[in-house]
C-alpha positions as a printed Julia matrix, in Angstrom:
78×3 Matrix{Float64}:
  -0.02  -0.1    -0.15
   1.17   3.43   -0.83
  -0.95   6.72   -0.59
  -4.28   5.25   -1.0
  -3.6    2.17   -3.51
  -2.58  -1.2    -3.5
   0.34  -2.67   -5.75
   1.78  -5.92   -7.12
   5.52  -6.42   -7.68
   6.88  -6.98  -11.24
  10.5   -8.04  -11.46
  12.59  -5.73   -9.01
  10.12  -3.14   -8.5
   7.5   -3.75   -5.72
   5.2   -1.0    -6.76
   5.25  -1.49  -10.68
   1.54  -2.69  -10.99
  -1.14  -0.56   -9.32
  -4.07  -3.0    -8.91
  -6.69  -1.02   -6.85
  -7.49   1.71   -4.48
  -7.53   0.77   -0.8
 -11.03   2.12   -0.52
 -13.7    3.66   -2.6
 -13.9    6.5    -0.26
 -10.45   7.97   -0.71
 -10.21  11.5    -1.71
  -6.99  11.79   -3.39
  -4.1    9.47   -4.36
  -0.35   9.96   -5.15
   0.71   6.95   -7.18
   4.11   5.6    -6.32
   6.94   7.05   -8.55
   8.09   3.49   -9.61
   4.64   2.56  -11.03
   4.5    1.71  -14.73
   0.92   0.09  -15.06
  -2.38   1.16  -13.66
  -4.86  -1.71  -13.8
  -8.17  -1.61  -15.43
 -10.85  -0.61  -12.85
  -8.02   0.29  -10.43
 -10.05   3.2    -9.11
 -13.42   2.24  -10.39
 -16.4    3.89   -8.36
 -14.06   6.07   -6.16
 -16.83   8.85   -6.44
 -15.03  10.73   -3.6
 -11.73  11.08   -5.29
 -10.89  14.66   -6.38
  -7.29  14.62   -7.09
  -4.6   12.0    -8.49
  -0.99  12.43   -9.34
   0.42  10.05  -11.92
   4.21   9.64  -12.16
   5.91   9.78  -15.48
   7.04   6.28  -15.53
   3.35   5.08  -16.11
   3.32   3.65  -19.66
  -0.2    2.09  -19.47
  -3.55   2.88  -17.9
  -6.07   0.04  -18.04
  -9.45   0.26  -19.24
 -12.07   1.89  -17.14
  -9.29   2.68  -14.48
 -11.13   5.75  -13.37
 -14.63   4.78  -14.25
 -17.37   6.26  -11.95
 -14.75   8.89  -10.43
 -17.36  11.57  -10.73
 -15.67  14.16   -8.61
 -12.17  13.62  -10.03
 -11.18  17.21  -11.31
  -7.34  17.33  -10.77
  -5.11  15.07  -12.63
  -1.35  15.74  -12.31
   0.85  13.92  -14.92
   4.35  15.43  -15.61
C-alpha cells in the first residue's frame, strides 16, 4: 500500500503494477513513482476522489481505470 493504492511487484519493482484503490472512499491518491501500469478498474467507483498524481514512469492505464470517479477534477501528470 502506498498513498491510497494497492500494488503488485513486477521484477525488482515492488510498486510496478497498481491494482486497486484501498477504498472507494479515498479523496486523493499519489501514485508511487516506480509505478509503470495502472490496472483496469483500479479506481473504479471511487466517487469521492478529487485529485490524483500519476508519475511519468506510467506507460499504460487500463480500461475504465477511473470509471465512476465523478468528482475527479485534478489529474497531475508530468
